[in-house]
Every structure is written in C-alpha cells, then in structure tokens.
C-alpha angles and dihedrals in degrees: 000000000000089000089055091046092052093051091050095049099036123198116323114219124211115238090247091055093048090050092049094050092046091050089047090054091046092053091047089055095057128072094204136052119276131207119238092244092055093044090051090048091055094042097053090051091052098046129026091201088063090052090052091048101044101027118195100302105098101171112108094218090060102037120058093185091056090047092055091050091049092047089051090049092049090053089060109102090219095058124077129186104234099180134015103205105063096014111242122187126196133194113233113210089201117022091196090055108135094220090061089050092053090054091052093047091052094051092047090050089052092052092047091050091048090050091052089048092053091047091052092047093049091052091046090050094054090051089051092054090051091051092048089055090050092049089055090062098268132112126229093280092053096254120136116263113231 
C-alpha cells in the first residue's frame, strides 16, 4: 500500500531544491553569463514557489536563502563564476574545455601578480619609513644620530 501511495504522491521537492533546479535550467538556456538578480527575476516569473521562497530581495548579503542556492550552483562543476561584483554565473557546456581553463589560469596569474606587487610595495613602504626616521636625525633603531 505504501508503494502505491508513493507513486500517487511522487517526490516532494523542498523550495530550495526547486529554486536550484530552476536556476540551473535558466543558466543552461543562456550562452552568456547572467547576474544573480536577472536569474532571480526570470525564476520568480517561471515558478510561484520560487517567488515565495526567495521573495524580492536578491542581494546575497541580505538573503540567506539566495546565498544557499548560489553556493549550491557554484558547487556544480558545469557552472563558473565569471564576475564577482556583481556576481555573474555562466553555464559551461564542457567543464574540461581548454578555453575555460585558460581563462582560469589567466585570472589566477593576475591574482598571483597582484599579490607579488602588494608584497613588494609593503617591503618598500617599510624601507621608506626607516629612511624617513633617518632623515629626521635618527638611525634605524630610533636613536639620535650625532
């Protein structure tokens, strides 16, 4: 009897799961990246349950439910974050596509270069402060130069 009941009812999906699947479908339908706000706008028009779940606040810092959905989307190997501010997600047709890897390598190289630049500037800044102390008539330890 329970088997018949399960067939009649079907699987009930949680609102977060419904929202995740709908956002996944929306991203699959587009060839370019999409902002979270635009994705939410489309999703609430397609399914009233998504509207009831997410509401009209589509900034992740103010909507924990949206943050959970976006985190789940970013964990999908076929989805890539293209931009951070505003957050733009893109569906990758082939996650092992070499063009996507090149893009990721370039962004990681840029971040490594910026970190090296910051390290060099911080070291330079500390030398400058030592020099400024010396120019005031003090040596490196802060004692007066005679």
